[in-house]
FIBAKE-933169 format. One record per residue (C-alpha): x, y negated, z negated. Coordinates in steps of 0.5 Angstrom, whole numbers, padded with zeros to 4 digits. Each point is the difference from the previous one (the first is absolute). Example, Ala and Ser with C-alpha at 12.3 -4.5 7.8 and 13.67 -1.06 7.14 Angstrom:
<nodes>
<node><east>0025</east><north>0009</north><up>-0016</up></node>
<node><east>0002</east><north>-0007</north><up>0002</up></node>
</nodes>
This chain:
<nodes>
<node><east>0266</east><north>-0250</north><up>-0230</up></node>
<node><east>-0006</east><north>-0004</north><up>0000</up></node>
<node><east>-0003</east><north>0005</north><up>0004</up></node>
<node><east>0001</east><north>0006</north><up>-0004</up></node>
<node><east>-0005</east><north>-0001</north><up>-0005</up></node>
<node><east>-0005</east><north>-0001</north><up>0004</up></node>
<node><east>0001</east><north>0007</north><up>0003</up></node>
<node><east>-0005</east><north>0004</north><up>-0004</up></node>
<node><east>-0006</east><north>-0005</north><up>0001</up></node>
<node><east>0002</east><north>0001</north><up>0008</up></node>
<node><east>-0001</east><north>0007</north><up>-0001</up></node>
<node><east>-0007</east><north>-0001</north><up>-0004</up></node>
<node><east>-0002</east><north>-0005</north><up>0006</up></node>
<node><east>0002</east><north>0005</north><up>0006</up></node>
<node><east>-0004</east><north>0006</north><up>-0004</up></node>
<node><east>-0006</east><north>-0004</north><up>-0001</up></node>
<node><east>0000</east><north>-0002</north><up>0008</up></node>
<node><east>0001</east><north>0008</north><up>0001</up></node>
<node><east>-0008</east><north>-0001</north><up>0000</up></node>
<node><east>-0001</east><north>-0007</north><up>0002</up></node>
<node><east>0001</east><north>0001</north><up>0007</up></node>
<node><east>-0006</east><north>-0002</north><up>0005</up></node>
<node><east>-0004</east><north>0006</north><up>0002</up></node>
<node><east>-0006</east><north>0001</north><up>0004</up></node>
<node><east>-0007</east><north>0000</north><up>-0004</up></node>
<node><east>-0003</east><north>0007</north><up>-0002</up></node>
<node><east>-0006</east><north>0001</north><up>0005</up></node>
<node><east>-0003</east><north>0004</north><up>-0005</up></node>
<node><east>0001</east><north>-0005</north><up>-0006</up></node>
<node><east>-0001</east><north>-0007</north><up>0004</up></node>
<node><east>0000</east><north>-0004</north><up>-0006</up></node>
<node><east>0004</east><north>-0006</north><up>-0001</up></node>
<node><east>0003</east><north>-0002</north><up>-0007</up></node>
<node><east>-0004</east><north>-0007</north><up>0000</up></node>
<node><east>-0007</east><north>0004</north><up>0002</up></node>
<node><east>0002</east><north>0005</north><up>-0006</up></node>
<node><east>0001</east><north>-0005</north><up>-0005</up></node>
<node><east>-0006</east><north>-0004</north><up>0002</up></node>
<node><east>-0004</east><north>0007</north><up>-0001</up></node>
<node><east>0003</east><north>0001</north><up>-0006</up></node>
<node><east>-0002</east><north>-0006</north><up>-0003</up></node>
<node><east>-0007</east><north>0001</north><up>0003</up></node>
<node><east>-0001</east><north>0006</north><up>-0003</up></node>
<node><east>0002</east><north>-0002</north><up>-0007</up></node>
<node><east>-0005</east><north>-0005</north><up>0000</up></node>
<node><east>-0005</east><north>0005</north><up>0001</up></node>
<node><east>0002</east><north>0006</north><up>-0004</up></node>
<node><east>-0003</east><north>0007</north><up>0001</up></node>
<node><east>0000</east><north>0005</north><up>-0005</up></node>
<node><east>0004</east><north>0006</north><up>0001</up></node>
<node><east>-0003</east><north>0007</north><up>0001</up></node>
<node><east>0005</east><north>0003</north><up>-0005</up></node>
<node><east>0006</east><north>-0002</north><up>-0004</up></node>
<node><east>0006</east><north>-0001</north><up>0004</up></node>
<node><east>0007</east><north>0002</north><up>-0002</up></node>
<node><east>0006</east><north>-0004</north><up>0002</up></node>
<node><east>0007</east><north>0004</north><up>0000</up></node>
<node><east>0007</east><north>-0003</north><up>-0001</up></node>
<node><east>0005</east><north>0002</north><up>0005</up></node>
<node><east>0008</east><north>0002</north><up>-0002</up></node>
<node><east>0003</east><north>-0004</north><up>-0005</up></node>
<node><east>-0006</east><north>-0005</north><up>-0001</up></node>
<node><east>0000</east><north>-0002</north><up>-0007</up></node>
<node><east>-0007</east><north>-0002</north><up>0001</up></node>
<node><east>0001</east><north>-0007</north><up>0004</up></node>
<node><east>-0003</east><north>0002</north><up>0007</up></node>
<node><east>-0005</east><north>0005</north><up>-0003</up></node>
<node><east>-0003</east><north>-0005</north><up>-0004</up></node>
<node><east>0000</east><north>-0005</north><up>0005</up></node>
<node><east>-0004</east><north>0004</north><up>0004</up></node>
<node><east>-0005</east><north>0002</north><up>-0005</up></node>
<node><east>-0001</east><north>-0008</north><up>-0001</up></node>
<node><east>-0001</east><north>-0001</north><up>0007</up></node>
<node><east>-0005</east><north>0006</north><up>0001</up></node>
<node><east>-0004</east><north>-0002</north><up>-0006</up></node>
<node><east>0000</east><north>-0007</north><up>0003</up></node>
<node><east>-0002</east><north>0002</north><up>0007</up></node>
<node><east>-0005</east><north>0005</north><up>-0002</up></node>
<node><east>-0003</east><north>-0003</north><up>-0007</up></node>
<node><east>0000</east><north>0006</north><up>-0004</up></node>
<node><east>0004</east><north>0001</north><up>-0006</up></node>
<node><east>0001</east><north>0008</north><up>0001</up></node>
<node><east>0007</east><north>-0001</north><up>0003</up></node>
<node><east>0005</east><north>0004</north><up>-0004</up></node>
<node><east>0008</east><north>-0001</north><up>0001</up></node>
<node><east>0004</east><north>0006</north><up>-0001</up></node>
<node><east>0008</east><north>-0001</north><up>0000</up></node>
<node><east>0005</east><north>0005</north><up>0000</up></node>
<node><east>0006</east><north>-0003</north><up>-0002</up></node>
<node><east>0002</east><north>0005</north><up>-0006</up></node>
<node><east>-0002</east><north>0006</north><up>0004</up></node>
<node><east>0006</east><north>0005</north><up>0001</up></node>
<node><east>-0004</east><north>0005</north><up>0005</up></node>
<node><east>-0006</east><north>0000</north><up>0004</up></node>
<node><east>-0003</east><north>0005</north><up>-0005</up></node>
<node><east>0001</east><north>-0006</north><up>-0005</up></node>
<node><east>-0003</east><north>-0004</north><up>0004</up></node>
<node><east>-0006</east><north>0004</north><up>0002</up></node>
<node><east>-0001</east><north>0001</north><up>-0008</up></node>
<node><east>0000</east><north>-0007</north><up>-0001</up></node>
<node><east>-0005</east><north>-0002</north><up>0005</up></node>
<node><east>-0005</east><north>0005</north><up>-0002</up></node>
<node><east>0000</east><north>-0002</north><up>-0007</up></node>
<node><east>0000</east><north>-0007</north><up>0002</up></node>
<node><east>-0006</east><north>0001</north><up>0004</up></node>
<node><east>-0003</east><north>0005</north><up>-0005</up></node>
<node><east>0000</east><north>-0006</north><up>-0006</up></node>
<node><east>-0002</east><north>-0005</north><up>0005</up></node>
<node><east>-0006</east><north>0003</north><up>0003</up></node>
<node><east>-0002</east><north>0006</north><up>-0005</up></node>
<node><east>-0003</east><north>0006</north><up>0004</up></node>
<node><east>-0003</east><north>0007</north><up>-0003</up></node>
<node><east>0003</east><north>0005</north><up>0005</up></node>
<node><east>0006</east><north>0003</north><up>-0002</up></node>
<node><east>0003</east><north>0002</north><up>0007</up></node>
<node><east>-0001</east><north>-0007</north><up>0003</up></node>
<node><east>0000</east><north>-0008</north><up>-0002</up></node>
<node><east>-0005</east><north>-0005</north><up>0002</up></node>
<node><east>-0001</east><north>-0001</north><up>0007</up></node>
<node><east>0004</east><north>-0006</north><up>0002</up></node>
<node><east>0003</east><north>-0003</north><up>0006</up></node>
<node><east>0008</east><north>-0001</north><up>0000</up></node>
<node><east>0005</east><north>-0005</north><up>0003</up></node>
<node><east>0007</east><north>0003</north><up>0000</up></node>
<node><east>0006</east><north>-0005</north><up>0001</up></node>
<node><east>0005</east><north>0004</north><up>0003</up></node>
<node><east>0002</east><north>0006</north><up>-0004</up></node>
<node><east>-0007</east><north>-0001</north><up>-0004</up></node>
<node><east>-0003</east><north>0003</north><up>0006</up></node>
<node><east>0004</east><north>0006</north><up>-0001</up></node>
<node><east>-0002</east><north>0000</north><up>-0007</up></node>
<node><east>-0007</east><north>0000</north><up>0002</up></node>
<node><east>0000</east><north>0005</north><up>0004</up></node>
<node><east>0004</east><north>0005</north><up>-0005</up></node>
<node><east>-0005</east><north>-0002</north><up>-0005</up></node>
<node><east>-0006</east><north>0003</north><up>0004</up></node>
<node><east>0003</east><north>0006</north><up>0001</up></node>
<node><east>-0003</east><north>0006</north><up>-0004</up></node>
<node><east>0005</east><north>0003</north><up>-0005</up></node>
<node><east>-0002</east><north>0005</north><up>-0005</up></node>
<node><east>-0002</east><north>-0002</north><up>-0007</up></node>
<node><east>0001</east><north>-0008</north><up>0002</up></node>
<node><east>-0005</east><north>-0005</north><up>0002</up></node>
<node><east>0000</east><north>-0003</north><up>0007</up></node>
<node><east>-0002</east><north>-0007</north><up>0003</up></node>
<node><east>-0006</east><north>0000</north><up>0003</up></node>
<node><east>0001</east><north>-0005</north><up>0006</up></node>
<node><east>-0005</east><north>-0003</north><up>0005</up></node>
<node><east>0005</east><north>-0004</north><up>0004</up></node>
<node><east>0007</east><north>-0001</north><up>0000</up></node>
<node><east>0003</east><north>-0007</north><up>0003</up></node>
<node><east>0008</east><north>0001</north><up>0001</up></node>
<node><east>0004</east><north>-0006</north><up>0001</up></node>
<node><east>0007</east><north>0002</north><up>0002</up></node>
<node><east>0000</east><north>0007</north><up>-0003</up></node>
<node><east>0005</east><north>0005</north><up>0002</up></node>
<node><east>-0005</east><north>0006</north><up>0002</up></node>
<node><east>0006</east><north>0003</north><up>0004</up></node>
<node><east>0005</east><north>-0002</north><up>-0004</up></node>
<node><east>0004</east><north>-0007</north><up>-0001</up></node>
<node><east>0006</east><north>-0002</north><up>0005</up></node>
<node><east>0004</east><north>-0003</north><up>-0006</up></node>
<node><east>-0001</east><north>0006</north><up>-0004</up></node>
<node><east>0006</east><north>0004</north><up>0002</up></node>
<node><east>0004</east><north>-0005</north><up>-0003</up></node>
<node><east>0005</east><north>0003</north><up>-0005</up></node>
<node><east>-0004</east><north>0001</north><up>-0007</up></node>
<node><east>-0001</east><north>0004</north><up>-0006</up></node>
<node><east>-0007</east><north>-0003</north><up>-0001</up></node>
<node><east>-0005</east><north>0006</north><up>0001</up></node>
<node><east>-0006</east><north>-0005</north><up>0003</up></node>
<node><east>0005</east><north>-0002</north><up>0005</up></node>
<node><east>0002</east><north>0007</north><up>0002</up></node>
<node><east>-0007</east><north>0002</north><up>0001</up></node>
<node><east>-0002</east><north>-0005</north><up>0005</up></node>
<node><east>0005</east><north>0002</north><up>0004</up></node>
<node><east>-0002</east><north>0003</north><up>0007</up></node>
<node><east>-0001</east><north>0007</north><up>-0001</up></node>
<node><east>0000</east><north>0001</north><up>-0007</up></node>
<node><east>-0003</east><north>0005</north><up>-0004</up></node>
<node><east>-0005</east><north>-0004</north><up>-0003</up></node>
<node><east>-0002</east><north>-0004</north><up>0006</up></node>
<node><east>-0001</east><north>0006</north><up>0004</up></node>
<node><east>-0005</east><north>0003</north><up>-0006</up></node>
<node><east>-0004</east><north>-0007</north><up>0000</up></node>
<node><east>0000</east><north>0000</north><up>0008</up></node>
<node><east>-0002</east><north>0007</north><up>0001</up></node>
<node><east>-0006</east><north>-0001</north><up>-0005</up></node>
<node><east>-0007</east><north>-0001</north><up>0003</up></node>
<node><east>-0003</east><north>-0006</north><up>-0002</up></node>
<node><east>-0007</east><north>-0001</north><up>-0002</up></node>
<node><east>0000</east><north>-0008</north><up>0001</up></node>
<node><east>0001</east><north>-0005</north><up>0005</up></node>
<node><east>0007</east><north>-0003</north><up>0001</up></node>
<node><east>0001</east><north>-0007</north><up>0003</up></node>
<node><east>0007</east><north>-0002</north><up>0001</up></node>
<node><east>0003</east><north>-0006</north><up>0001</up></node>
<node><east>0007</east><north>-0003</north><up>0001</up></node>
<node><east>0004</east><north>-0006</north><up>0003</up></node>
<node><east>0005</east><north>0000</north><up>0006</up></node>
<node><east>0007</east><north>0000</north><up>-0002</up></node>
<node><east>-0001</east><north>0004</north><up>-0007</up></node>
<node><east>0007</east><north>0003</north><up>0000</up></node>
<node><east>-0001</east><north>0003</north><up>-0007</up></node>
<node><east>-0005</east><north>0005</north><up>0002</up></node>
<node><east>0000</east><north>-0001</north><up>0007</up></node>
<node><east>-0007</east><north>-0002</north><up>0004</up></node>
<node><east>0000</east><north>0007</north><up>0003</up></node>
<node><east>0000</east><north>0004</north><up>-0007</up></node>
<node><east>-0006</east><north>-0005</north><up>-0003</up></node>
<node><east>-0006</east><north>0005</north><up>0003</up></node>
<node><east>-0001</east><north>0007</north><up>-0002</up></node>
<node><east>0001</east><north>0006</north><up>0005</up></node>
<node><east>-0004</east><north>-0001</north><up>0007</up></node>
<node><east>-0002</east><north>-0007</north><up>-0002</up></node>
<node><east>0002</east><north>-0007</north><up>0002</up></node>
<node><east>0001</east><north>-0006</north><up>-0005</up></node>
<node><east>-0004</east><north>-0006</north><up>0001</up></node>
<node><east>0007</east><north>-0005</north><up>0001</up></node>
<node><east>0000</east><north>-0008</north><up>0000</up></node>
<node><east>0006</east><north>-0004</north><up>0002</up></node>
<node><east>0004</east><north>-0003</north><up>-0005</up></node>
<node><east>0001</east><north>-0007</north><up>0000</up></node>
<node><east>0003</east><north>-0006</north><up>-0003</up></node>
<node><east>0006</east><north>0002</north><up>-0005</up></node>
<node><east>-0003</east><north>0005</north><up>-0004</up></node>
<node><east>0003</east><north>0007</north><up>-0001</up></node>
<node><east>-0005</east><north>0005</north><up>0004</up></node>
<node><east>0000</east><north>0006</north><up>-0006</up></node>
<node><east>0001</east><north>-0004</north><up>-0006</up></node>
<node><east>-0006</east><north>-0005</north><up>0001</up></node>
<node><east>-0005</east><north>0004</north><up>0004</up></node>
<node><east>-0005</east><north>0000</north><up>-0005</up></node>
<node><east>0000</east><north>-0008</north><up>0001</up></node>
<node><east>-0001</east><north>0001</north><up>0007</up></node>
<node><east>-0007</east><north>-0004</north><up>0001</up></node>
<node><east>-0002</east><north>0005</north><up>0006</up></node>
<node><east>0001</east><north>0006</north><up>-0004</up></node>
<node><east>-0004</east><north>-0003</north><up>-0006</up></node>
<node><east>-0006</east><north>-0003</north><up>0004</up></node>
<node><east>-0001</east><north>0007</north><up>0003</up></node>
<node><east>0000</east><north>0004</north><up>-0006</up></node>
<node><east>-0004</east><north>-0005</north><up>-0003</up></node>
<node><east>-0005</east><north>0001</north><up>0005</up></node>
<node><east>0000</east><north>0007</north><up>0000</up></node>
<node><east>-0001</east><north>0000</north><up>-0008</up></node>
<node><east>-0006</east><north>-0004</north><up>0001</up></node>
<node><east>-0003</east><north>0004</north><up>0005</up></node>
<node><east>0001</east><north>-0005</north><up>0006</up></node>
<node><east>0002</east><north>0001</north><up>0007</up></node>
<node><east>0008</east><north>0000</north><up>0000</up></node>
<node><east>0004</east><north>-0003</north><up>0004</up></node>
<node><east>0005</east><north>0005</north><up>0002</up></node>
<node><east>-0003</east><north>0005</north><up>0005</up></node>
<node><east>0000</east><north>0007</north><up>0002</up></node>
<node><east>0005</east><north>0003</north><up>0002</up></node>
<node><east>0006</east><north>-0004</north><up>-0002</up></node>
<node><east>0004</east><north>-0002</north><up>0005</up></node>
<node><east>0007</east><north>0004</north><up>0001</up></node>
<node><east>0006</east><north>-0004</north><up>-0003</up></node>
<node><east>0004</east><north>-0004</north><up>0005</up></node>
<node><east>0006</east><north>0002</north><up>0004</up></node>
<node><east>0006</east><north>0000</north><up>-0005</up></node>
<node><east>-0004</east><north>0002</north><up>-0007</up></node>
</nodes>
């Protein structure tokens, strides 16, 4: 009887550990957490202005906490206030999300071209990466998002592993592998560079799904008692590498990305 109330806590503990098993370091991304944290502090003490505005896009069911957290960290690291956070908590469909994104960017960074927004770099957290790719697609009589570089963190480019669970949520249904929505986004030619990142043990999306077709994501081992997917945007290694790229400095992650370890 004393053990029963602890059962939900034990389940959460086991779920967290799914992404916490020891894994080898990534040869193409040889950066430790300690070094990454030190590098972030060093960059924060020597700010470098962004080449263009930066848009940070929230993931599914994020009311704004994670995306604003990422925005504030990026502002601190790059020393530039032109960082906009866009949550999608009340969006019901990807069309709604696309419209909100283009509206927010157009308001924050006005641009005269009726077909395009101002050119921006984008960080897409989970579902946010799909919204960015969708917003860049051409549609009749609709403005498009002009992306220079897209950085995605645990984005289900090839679908989300857990999206197949029963639901009436349209966004979740469209993130199922093989959905018509994903096929449309995936089959469209991209005019911008995509830099995908993921943590091992990500049971929500699945590390193998976190990169566009024909590419690999830069993966990092998950460590500590941390949920691999939910807190990927906090991983100092991912934050440091994106920040170096935004500052036009040599990144830590190298081409070509190392394939996922066996079992992932």
